[in-house]
N, CA and C of each residue as an Amber inpcrd file, in Angstrom:
protein
   510
 128.9470000  98.9020000 106.7800000 128.9020000  98.3450000 105.4480000
 127.8670000  99.0800000 104.6140000 128.2120000  99.3470000 103.3780000
 127.3000000 100.0530000 102.4890000 126.1680000  99.1260000 102.0710000
 124.9650000  99.6510000 102.1480000 123.7810000  98.8870000 101.7590000
 122.9740000  99.5670000 100.6730000 123.2760000 100.8070000 100.3780000
 122.4930000 101.5020000  99.3770000 123.2200000 102.6980000  98.8160000
 122.6870000 103.1880000  97.7080000 123.2300000 104.3810000  97.0510000
 122.1110000 105.3950000  96.9070000 122.4200000 106.6290000  97.2410000
 121.4220000 107.6890000  97.2040000 121.1860000 108.1240000  95.7620000
 119.8990000 108.2320000  95.4340000 119.4870000 108.6870000  94.1140000
 118.9450000 110.1020000  94.1800000 117.8930000 110.3360000  93.4620000
 117.3130000 111.6740000  93.3260000 116.5920000 112.1160000  94.5930000
 116.5410000 113.4360000  94.8140000 115.7460000 113.9520000  95.9240000
 114.2620000 113.6710000  95.7100000 113.5350000 113.5840000  96.8080000
 112.0770000 113.4300000  96.7770000 111.4940000 114.6260000  97.5200000
 110.7430000 115.4510000  96.8490000 110.1180000 116.5980000  97.5030000
 111.1120000 117.6860000  97.8660000 110.7040000 118.5430000  98.8060000
 111.4910000 119.7210000  99.1610000 112.1540000 119.6420000 100.5280000
 111.8130000 118.6100000 101.3260000 112.2660000 118.5740000 102.7240000
 113.5430000 117.7780000 102.9630000 114.2740000 117.4290000 101.9050000
 115.5480000 116.7440000 102.0810000 115.4970000 115.2360000 101.9490000
 114.3380000 114.6820000 101.6660000 114.2360000 113.2260000 101.4840000
 114.9030000 112.8240000 100.1720000 115.4190000 111.5980000 100.1320000
 116.0710000 111.0860000  98.9300000 115.5810000 109.6800000  98.6310000
 115.7240000 109.2870000  97.3810000 115.4690000 107.9080000  96.9860000
 116.7290000 107.1230000  97.2980000 116.5820000 105.9360000  97.8710000
 117.7180000 105.0860000  98.2090000 117.5810000 103.7770000  97.4570000
 118.5800000 103.4680000  96.6330000 118.6170000 102.2200000  95.8780000
 119.4560000 101.2240000  96.6650000 118.8690000 100.1260000  97.0720000
 119.6020000  99.1650000  97.8920000 120.5880000  98.3720000  97.0480000
 121.6950000  98.0160000  97.6790000 122.7720000  97.2730000  97.0360000
 122.8800000  95.9160000  97.7010000 121.8670000  95.1060000  97.5910000
 121.8490000  93.8340000  98.3070000 123.0480000  92.9670000  97.9970000
 123.5240000  92.9720000  96.7600000 124.6230000  92.0950000  96.4100000
 125.9540000  92.5400000  97.0110000 126.0270000  93.7850000  97.4310000
 127.2670000  94.2970000  97.9920000 127.6860000  93.5550000  99.2620000
 126.7680000  93.0310000 100.0100000 127.1110000  92.3650000 101.2570000
 127.5110000  90.9250000 101.0410000 127.1190000  90.3300000  99.9280000
 127.3670000  88.9160000  99.7230000 126.3160000  88.0650000 100.3910000
 125.4270000  88.6600000 101.1460000 124.3310000  87.9460000 101.8010000
 123.0150000  88.6030000 101.4020000 121.9240000  87.8380000 101.4170000
 120.6350000  88.4080000 101.0290000 120.0070000  89.2390000 102.1540000
 120.6170000  90.3670000 102.4940000 120.0630000  91.2650000 103.5050000
 118.8660000  91.9790000 102.8840000 117.7440000  91.9560000 103.5500000
 116.5970000  92.6350000 102.9670000 116.5110000  94.0770000 103.4690000
 115.6030000  94.8240000 102.8860000 115.4660000  96.2480000 103.1780000
 115.0960000  96.5320000 104.6260000 114.5580000  95.5510000 105.3510000
 114.1160000  95.8170000 106.7170000 115.2750000  96.2080000 107.6270000
 116.4780000  95.7760000 107.3260000 117.6310000  96.1650000 108.1450000
 117.8000000  97.6830000 108.1060000 117.6880000  98.2630000 106.9250000
 117.7460000  99.7250000 106.8070000 116.5160000 100.3750000 107.4340000
 115.3620000  99.7870000 107.2010000 114.1200000 100.3920000 107.6800000
 113.9980000 100.3450000 109.1990000 114.6850000  99.4300000 109.8510000
 114.6100000  99.3130000 111.3080000 115.7220000 100.0660000 112.0290000
 116.6730000 100.6070000 111.2710000 117.8150000 101.2730000 111.8870000
 117.4820000 102.7030000 112.2820000 118.0730000 103.1520000 113.3710000
 117.8520000 104.5020000 113.8690000 118.9210000 105.4680000 113.3860000
 120.0370000 104.9370000 112.8560000 121.1420000 105.7870000 112.4350000
 121.8760000 105.1430000 111.2780000 122.6350000 105.9580000 110.5550000
 123.3990000 105.4300000 109.4250000 124.6130000 106.3080000 109.1750000
 125.4360000 105.8460000 108.2500000 126.6090000 106.5750000 107.7970000
 126.4510000 106.8120000 106.2980000 126.8190000 107.9880000 105.8310000
 126.7480000 108.3290000 104.4140000 128.1670000 108.6600000 103.9620000
 128.6420000 107.9280000 102.9570000 129.9890000 108.1710000 102.4390000
 129.9210000 109.1920000 101.3270000 130.5040000 110.3530000 101.5800000
 130.4930000 111.4520000 100.6280000 131.7880000 111.4270000  99.8210000
 131.8260000 110.5570000  98.8220000 133.0290000 110.3810000  98.0040000
 133.3220000 111.6220000  97.1700000 132.2760000 112.3690000  96.7960000
 132.4550000 113.5350000  95.9520000 132.9410000 114.7530000  96.7390000
 132.8630000 114.7170000  98.0690000 133.3440000 115.8320000  98.8950000
 134.8740000 115.8710000  98.8440000 135.4420000 117.0360000  99.0050000
 136.9030000 117.1670000  99.0370000 137.3190000 117.7290000 100.3690000
 137.9440000 116.9480000 101.2110000 138.2540000 115.5300000 101.0230000
 137.0050000 114.6680000 101.2460000 137.0580000 113.4520000 100.6990000
 135.9470000 112.5060000 100.9050000 135.7880000 112.2760000 102.4030000
 134.5580000 112.0680000 102.8530000 134.3300000 111.9030000 104.2950000
 133.0460000 111.1320000 104.5480000 132.8930000 110.6960000 105.7800000
 131.6860000 110.0140000 106.2300000 130.8280000 111.0010000 107.0130000
 129.5340000 110.9580000 106.8000000 128.5700000 111.7670000 107.5380000
 127.7180000 110.8180000 108.3700000 127.6650000 111.0440000 109.6830000
 126.7980000 110.2570000 110.5550000 125.4840000 111.0080000 110.7010000
 124.3690000 110.2910000 110.6640000 123.0770000 110.9470000 110.8470000
 122.0650000 109.9840000 111.4380000 121.1500000 110.5450000 112.2010000
 119.9870000 109.7830000 112.6540000 119.0240000 109.6800000 111.4700000
 118.3180000 108.5610000 111.4060000 117.3320000 108.3450000 110.3490000
 115.9690000 108.8020000 110.8550000 115.3580000 109.7540000 110.1660000
 114.0250000 110.2190000 110.5190000 112.9470000 109.3430000 109.8830000
 113.2300000 108.8480000 108.6720000 112.2770000 107.9940000 107.9640000
 113.0250000 107.1280000 106.9680000 112.6300000 105.8730000 106.8930000
 113.0990000 104.9790000 105.8460000 111.9130000 104.0810000 105.5150000
 111.3170000 104.3040000 104.3510000 110.0980000 103.5910000 103.9910000
 110.1570000 103.1220000 102.5440000 109.3370000 102.1310000 102.2320000
 109.2930000 101.5560000 100.8880000 108.6020000 102.5220000  99.9370000
 109.2130000 102.7120000  98.7710000 108.6540000 103.5060000  97.6950000
 108.5540000 102.6190000  96.4620000 107.9830000 103.1390000  95.3920000
 107.8280000 102.3750000  94.1610000 109.1600000 101.8900000  93.6220000
 110.1670000 102.7610000  93.6170000 111.4880000 102.4020000  93.0860000
 112.5510000 102.5560000  94.1690000 112.5560000 101.6560000  95.1270000
 113.5490000 101.7090000  96.1940000 112.9460000 102.1590000  97.5030000
 113.7580000 102.8380000  98.2900000 113.3280000 103.3200000  99.5940000
 113.3600000 104.8450000  99.6180000 112.5390000 105.4170000 100.4860000
 112.5920000 106.8490000 100.7440000 113.3540000 107.0090000 102.0600000
 114.3680000 107.8700000 102.0540000 115.2090000 108.0740000 103.2290000
 115.2360000 109.5390000 103.5900000 114.9320000 109.8250000 104.8600000
 115.0610000 111.1910000 105.3940000 116.0390000 111.1430000 106.5490000
 117.0410000 112.0070000 106.4800000 118.0860000 112.0640000 107.4970000
 117.9790000 113.3550000 108.2980000 118.3080000 113.2810000 109.5730000
 118.2730000 114.4580000 110.4380000 119.2030000 115.5570000 109.9220000
 120.3150000 115.1920000 109.3260000 121.3180000 116.1510000 108.8650000
 120.9680000 116.8120000 107.5250000 119.8980000 116.3630000 106.8780000
 119.5610000 116.8720000 105.5420000 118.1390000 117.4300000 105.5920000
 118.0320000 118.7550000 105.4450000 116.7370000 119.4170000 105.6230000
 116.1500000 120.0380000 104.3630000 116.9600000 120.1850000 103.2950000
 116.4670000 120.8590000 102.0900000 116.7290000 120.0080000 100.8510000
 116.0320000 120.3390000  99.7850000 116.2340000 119.6500000  98.5190000
 117.6620000 119.8790000  97.9980000 118.1810000 121.0800000  98.1770000
 119.5490000 121.3620000  97.7320000 120.5570000 120.4690000  98.4590000
 120.3910000 120.3130000  99.7680000 121.2810000 119.4200000 100.5190000
 121.1340000 117.9840000 100.0240000 119.9040000 117.5660000  99.7540000
 119.6470000 116.2080000  99.2700000 120.3080000 115.9920000  97.9120000
 120.2600000 116.9840000  97.0580000 120.8710000 116.8870000  95.7270000
 122.3850000 116.6610000  95.8400000 123.0120000 117.2330000  96.8480000
 124.4570000 117.0700000  97.0520000 124.8340000 115.6400000  97.4590000
 123.8610000 114.8580000  97.9060000 124.1140000 113.4750000  98.3360000
 123.9900000 112.4620000  97.2070000 123.5330000 112.8940000  96.0520000
 123.3090000 111.9710000  94.9390000 124.5740000 111.1600000  94.6490000
 124.4380000 109.8300000  94.6100000 125.5650000 108.9410000  94.3530000
 126.3160000 108.5010000  95.6020000 126.0160000 109.1060000  96.7480000
 126.6970000 108.7250000  97.9970000 126.1970000 107.3550000  98.4600000
 127.0580000 106.6220000  99.1360000 126.6630000 105.3180000  99.6660000
 126.1970000 105.4570000 101.1060000 125.1850000 104.6680000 101.4570000
 124.6390000 104.6600000 102.8100000 124.9690000 103.3260000 103.4430000
 125.5160000 103.3920000 104.6340000 125.8930000 102.1680000 105.3240000
 125.4400000 102.1650000 106.7640000 125.5450000 100.9990000 107.3470000
 125.2110000 100.8110000 108.7550000 126.4360000 100.2720000 109.4730000
 126.4850000 100.4850000 110.7550000 127.5670000  99.9330000 111.5630000
 127.5110000  98.4180000 111.5200000 128.6500000  97.7950000 111.5260000
 128.7400000  96.3310000 111.4500000 127.9570000  95.6550000 112.5710000
 127.8730000  96.2850000 113.7200000 127.2220000  95.6800000 114.8840000
 125.7380000  95.3800000 114.6710000 125.0940000  96.0050000 113.6940000
 123.6720000  95.7440000 113.4680000 123.4230000  94.5820000 112.5040000
 124.4810000  94.0580000 111.8830000 124.3280000  92.9580000 110.9370000
 124.2560000  91.6220000 111.6580000 123.4520000  90.7010000 111.1420000
 123.4430000  89.3550000 111.7210000 124.7530000  88.6400000 111.4010000
 125.1410000  87.7210000 112.2590000 126.3370000  86.9190000 112.0070000
 126.0820000  86.0250000 110.7950000 127.0370000  85.9410000 109.8690000
 126.8460000  85.0440000 108.7250000 126.9410000  83.5880000 109.1730000
 126.2610000  82.7090000 108.4530000 126.3550000  81.2860000 108.7680000
 127.7280000  80.7790000 108.3390000 128.0270000  79.5430000 108.6380000
 129.3620000  79.0010000 108.4060000 129.7830000  79.0300000 106.9370000
 128.8360000  78.8710000 106.0240000 129.1890000  78.8440000 104.6050000
 128.9600000  80.1910000 103.9060000 128.8200000  81.2650000 104.6740000
 128.6020000  82.5940000 104.1210000 129.6770000  83.5480000 104.6360000
 129.9200000  84.6000000 103.8620000 130.8460000  85.6580000 104.2630000
 130.3300000  86.9810000 103.7390000 130.5360000  88.0150000 104.5120000
 130.2800000  89.3550000 103.9970000 131.4220000  89.7270000 103.0640000
 131.1140000  90.4450000 102.0010000 132.1480000  90.8660000 101.0710000
 133.2400000  91.6390000 101.8030000 132.8530000  92.4920000 102.7240000
 133.8430000  93.3010000 103.4510000 134.8760000  92.4260000 104.1440000
 134.4880000  91.2300000 104.5580000 135.4200000  90.3230000 105.2350000
 136.3840000  89.6530000 104.2690000 136.0840000  89.6850000 102.9870000
 136.9430000  89.0460000 101.9880000 137.9870000  89.9990000 101.4110000
 137.7530000  91.2960000 101.5680000 138.7160000  92.2700000 101.0570000
 140.0480000  92.0920000 101.7710000 141.1110000  92.0330000 101.0110000
 142.4370000  91.8600000 101.5870000 142.8490000  90.4190000 101.8120000
 141.9440000  89.4640000 101.6130000 142.3020000  88.0480000 101.7610000
 143.2900000  87.6460000 100.6620000 144.2230000  86.7780000 101.0220000
 145.1610000  86.2440000 100.0350000 144.4760000  85.0970000  99.2970000
 144.6690000  85.0470000  97.9910000 144.0860000  83.9980000  97.1600000
 145.2140000  83.0560000  96.7540000 145.0470000  81.7740000  97.0750000
 146.0830000  80.7680000  96.8370000 145.4650000  79.6330000  96.0360000
 146.1740000  79.2010000  94.9610000 145.6290000  78.1130000  94.1490000
 146.0690000  76.7480000  94.6860000 145.5820000  75.6930000  94.0690000
 145.8480000  74.3220000  94.5350000 147.3240000  73.9540000  94.4860000
 148.0750000  74.6490000  93.6570000 149.5110000  74.3790000  93.5480000
 150.3050000  75.1300000  94.6180000 149.6060000  75.8930000  95.4570000
 150.2670000  76.6450000  96.5180000 150.7920000  77.9950000  96.0910000
 150.4550000  78.4270000  94.8710000 150.9010000  79.7280000  94.3770000
 149.9650000  80.8280000  94.8700000 150.5460000  81.8930000  95.4160000
 149.7530000  83.0440000  95.8290000 149.4260000  83.8660000  94.5880000
 148.1440000  84.0310000  94.3150000 147.6950000  84.7480000  93.1210000
 147.5050000  86.2370000  93.3770000 147.4060000  86.6080000  94.6450000
 147.2300000  88.0160000  94.9880000 146.2150000  88.1940000  96.0830000
 145.9030000  89.4240000  96.3170000 145.0000000  89.8390000  97.3810000
 143.6880000  90.3020000  96.7650000 142.5790000  90.0100000  97.4430000
 141.2620000  90.4610000  96.9660000 141.1930000  91.9790000  97.1290000
 141.0640000  92.6750000  95.9980000 140.9940000  94.1410000  96.0100000
 139.5480000  94.6290000  96.0940000 138.6560000  93.8730000  95.4660000
 137.2280000  94.2120000  95.4990000 136.4490000  92.9930000  95.0430000
 135.1410000  93.0900000  95.1050000 134.2550000  92.0650000  94.5810000
 133.2590000  92.7520000  93.6690000 132.8280000  92.0320000  92.6440000
 131.8460000  92.5590000  91.7080000 130.8050000  91.4910000  91.4410000
 129.6860000  91.9210000  90.9070000 128.6700000  90.9790000  90.4750000
 128.2590000  91.3240000  89.0560000 127.9010000  90.2950000  88.2910000
 127.4040000  90.5450000  86.9350000 125.9470000  90.1200000  86.8060000
 125.3170000  89.8450000  87.9250000 123.9350000  89.3920000  87.9160000
 123.8240000  87.8880000  87.9700000 124.7080000  87.1980000  87.2630000
 124.6930000  85.7310000  87.2670000 125.4700000  85.1830000  88.4600000
 126.5980000  85.8100000  88.7650000 127.4110000  85.3960000  89.9160000
 128.3750000  86.5190000  90.2800000 129.0740000  86.3180000  91.3960000
 130.0220000  87.3090000  91.8820000 131.4320000  86.9810000  91.3900000
 132.3330000  87.9590000  91.5080000 133.7210000  87.8290000  91.0640000
 134.6520000  88.3470000  92.1450000 135.7580000  87.6320000  92.3810000
 136.8610000  88.1540000  93.1760000 137.7200000  88.9790000  92.2270000
 138.0770000  90.1810000  92.6220000 138.9050000  91.0330000  91.7890000
 140.2810000  91.1460000  92.4450000 141.3010000  90.6640000  91.7290000
 142.6890000  90.7390000  92.1650000 143.4130000  91.6820000  91.2050000
 144.6040000  92.0940000  91.5240000 145.3490000  92.9560000  90.6120000
 145.5820000  92.2630000  89.2710000 145.8670000  90.9700000  89.3080000
 146.1860000  90.2290000  88.0830000 144.9600000  89.9310000  87.2260000
 143.7790000  89.8860000  87.8190000 142.5740000  89.5550000  87.0630000
 141.4240000  89.1930000  87.9870000 140.3790000  88.6420000  87.3990000
 139.1760000  88.2930000  88.1480000 138.9970000  86.7800000  88.1670000
 138.4080000  86.2820000  89.2670000 138.0970000  84.8660000  89.4140000
 136.6140000  84.7510000  89.7530000 135.8590000  83.9270000  89.0140000
 134.4430000  83.7530000  89.3580000 134.3080000  83.2110000  90.7810000
 133.4560000  83.8340000  91.5710000 133.2350000  83.4150000  92.9600000
 132.0940000  82.3890000  92.9760000 132.4060000  81.2150000  92.4150000
 131.4430000  80.1150000  92.3160000 132.1250000  78.8310000  92.7910000
 131.3280000  77.8640000  93.1920000 131.8520000  76.6210000  93.7680000
 132.8330000  75.9070000  92.8490000 132.6770000  76.0350000  91.5520000
 133.5740000  75.3740000  90.5940000 135.0350000  75.8090000  90.7880000
 135.2530000  77.0620000  91.2030000 136.6130000  77.5910000  91.3340000
 137.0360000  77.8830000  92.7700000 136.0950000  78.0050000  93.6850000
 136.4100000  78.3380000  95.0720000 136.4010000  77.0630000  95.8960000
 137.5730000  76.6860000  96.4080000 137.6750000  75.4790000  97.2250000
 137.3030000  75.7540000  98.6780000 137.8180000  76.8560000  99.2290000
 137.5750000  77.1500000 100.6450000 137.7750000  78.6340000 100.8950000
 136.9230000  79.1820000 101.7530000 137.0700000  80.5610000 102.2050000
 137.2670000  80.5200000 103.7120000 138.3860000  81.0780000 104.1560000
 138.6590000  81.1770000 105.5900000 138.9030000  82.6500000 105.8990000
 137.8050000  83.3700000 106.1340000 137.8940000  84.8140000 106.3560000
 138.7200000  85.1340000 107.5960000 138.6490000  84.2950000 108.6110000
 139.4290000  84.5460000 109.8350000 140.9220000  84.4420000 109.5560000
 141.3310000  83.4670000 108.7450000 142.7400000  83.3020000 108.3850000
 143.1390000  84.2250000 107.2390000 142.1420000  84.9630000 106.6560000
 142.3710000  85.9020000 105.5570000 142.9040000  85.1870000 104.3140000
 142.2890000  84.0100000 104.0040000 142.7700000  83.2000000 102.8860000
 141.5900000  82.5920000 102.1250000 141.7330000  82.5680000 100.7900000
 140.7620000  81.9260000  99.9180000 141.5330000  80.9550000  99.0280000
 141.1820000  79.6780000  99.1080000 141.8150000  78.6500000  98.2790000
 140.9670000  78.4470000  97.0290000 141.6470000  78.4250000  95.8680000
 140.9350000  78.3600000  94.5910000 141.5230000  77.2990000  93.6740000
 140.7050000  76.8290000  92.7570000 141.1500000  75.9780000  91.6600000
 141.2830000  76.8980000  90.4540000 142.4640000  77.5290000  90.3090000
 142.6440000  78.5450000  89.2770000 144.0880000  78.5270000  88.7890000
 144.2330000  78.5460000  87.4840000 145.5440000  78.5950000  86.8620000
 145.7690000  80.0320000  86.3850000 146.8460000  80.6870000  86.8110000
 147.0670000  82.0740000  86.3950000 147.1790000  82.2430000  84.8780000
 147.4530000  81.1680000  84.1580000 147.5170000  81.2350000  82.6880000
 146.1500000  81.5730000  82.1020000 145.0780000  81.3020000  82.8460000
 143.7220000  81.5810000  82.3510000 143.4700000  83.0730000  82.2130000
 144.2730000  83.9070000  82.8610000 144.1270000  85.3560000  82.7240000
 144.7620000  85.8660000  81.4400000 145.5780000  85.0690000  80.8040000
 146.2860000  85.5460000  79.6100000 145.4490000  85.3940000  78.3690000
């Protein structure tokens, strides 16, 4: 799961600034999960073809604006510059299990959204946040991911029950 996005290089030895994406998980994961990890995955979306890079973490420490990250696979400032905008993730196995009333965003992707009338509204394509709350993004539109509209989330059954009228998207 992605936990951060690589920013500008720091120095000449390949270190980069890492901006954490705490809201991306749907849970309040703190920076210590990244700082305690020995390895990570970097998604190189700008590469052709896009690909994942696995690397051991040499350093992950707190800086003034985010974290400083040094990877075994990145030794120069030029290499670090090529990573700008890439997402950094960890294997799912290092994440704590969510409590009963929590879900990781990754577990909600692809869930079918069904309203109280039994109408299937679509599949969760992505999730977004606006700072105030999160949103389920379906092909037809967005639904606020708040208790007022979300009746039940059953990630195992791949279903989210909502109090939502599709006319509200019009």
